[in-house]
C-alpha positions in Angstrom: 110.0 82.6 94.5 109.8 86.0 96.2 110.2 89.6 94.9 111.8 91.8 97.6 111.7 95.5 96.9 113.6 97.8 99.2 113.6 101.6 99.3 116.8 102.7 101.1 118.9 105.7 101.7 121.3 106.4 98.7 124.1 106.8 101.2 123.7 103.2 102.4 123.6 101.6 98.9 127.3 100.5 98.8 127.0 98.9 102.2 123.8 97.1 101.2 125.2 95.9 97.9 128.3 94.5 99.5 126.2 92.8 102.3 123.9 91.2 99.7 126.9 89.9 97.7 128.3 88.4 100.9 125.2 86.3 101.5 125.0 85.1 97.9 122.5 87.6 96.4 124.4 88.6 93.3 121.7 89.8 91.0 119.2 92.7 91.5 118.0 95.8 89.7 118.1 99.3 91.2 117.2 102.8 90.3 117.1 106.2 91.9 113.7 107.4 93.1 112.2 110.5 94.8 109.5 110.1 97.3 107.7 111.6 100.2 107.9 110.3 103.8 108.1 111.1 107.4 111.6 112.4 107.1 112.2 116.0 106.2 115.5 116.8 104.5 117.0 120.3 104.6 119.4 121.9 102.1 121.7 124.8 102.7 122.4 127.2 99.9 124.7 130.2 100.5 124.2 129.9 104.2 120.4 129.7 104.0 118.6 126.5 105.0 115.8 125.3 102.8 113.4 122.5 103.7 112.0 120.1 101.1 109.7 117.2 101.3 111.2 115.4 98.3 113.6 112.7 99.5 116.2 111.0 97.3 116.3 107.2 97.7 117.4 104.1 95.9 114.9 101.4 95.0 116.2 97.8 94.8 114.2 95.0 93.2 115.5 91.5 94.1 113.9 88.2 93.1 115.1 85.2 95.1 114.2 81.5 95.7 112.0 81.0 98.8 115.0 79.7 100.8 116.8 83.0 100.3 113.9 85.2 101.5 114.8 85.4 105.2 118.5 85.9 104.7 117.9 88.6 102.1 115.5 90.5 104.4 117.8 90.1 107.4 120.7 91.4 105.4 118.7 94.4 104.2 117.5 95.2 107.7 121.0 95.1 109.2 122.9 96.8 106.4 120.4 99.6 105.5 119.6 100.7 109.0 120.9 103.9 110.6 118.3 103.9 113.4 116.9 107.2 112.2 113.6 108.1 110.6 113.8 107.7 106.8 115.8 104.4 106.7 113.2 103.0 104.2 110.9 100.1 103.6 111.0 96.5 102.4 108.1 95.0 100.5 107.8 91.2 99.8 105.5 89.6 97.2 105.1 86.2 95.6 106.5 85.6 92.1 104.4 83.2 90.1 106.9 82.3 87.5 110.3 83.3 86.0 111.6 82.7 82.5 115.1 83.0 81.2 114.8 84.8 77.9 118.0 83.4 76.3 117.0 79.7 76.7 113.2 79.8 77.3 113.6 77.7 80.5 111.4 78.5 83.4 111.3 78.0 87.2 113.6 78.5 90.1 116.7 77.4 88.2 116.5 80.6 86.1 117.7 82.5 89.1 121.0 80.8 89.2 
């Protein structure tokens, strides 16, 4: 099993969610995060532009069977990209085990 974490633009979340559902990734967690990166966002308030280094993003946490790793990553790369600095990052790590709390079963079947 793999844990795929993606930090994406909030504006791309809906497109990414729909693309993941289309390829069969129907369960993941997400939350809003603020971070620092190479992109610099500017805000305009009453006609005055202000620059800030705090960037609003959405963090997705997805656990998939090994056979879904490549399709999940490909889907994230295609759907989250704008081609501009600040599109985000994808991190992949191994998951040793998974348990379903309701039944106590463990293993890859718990992801179904």
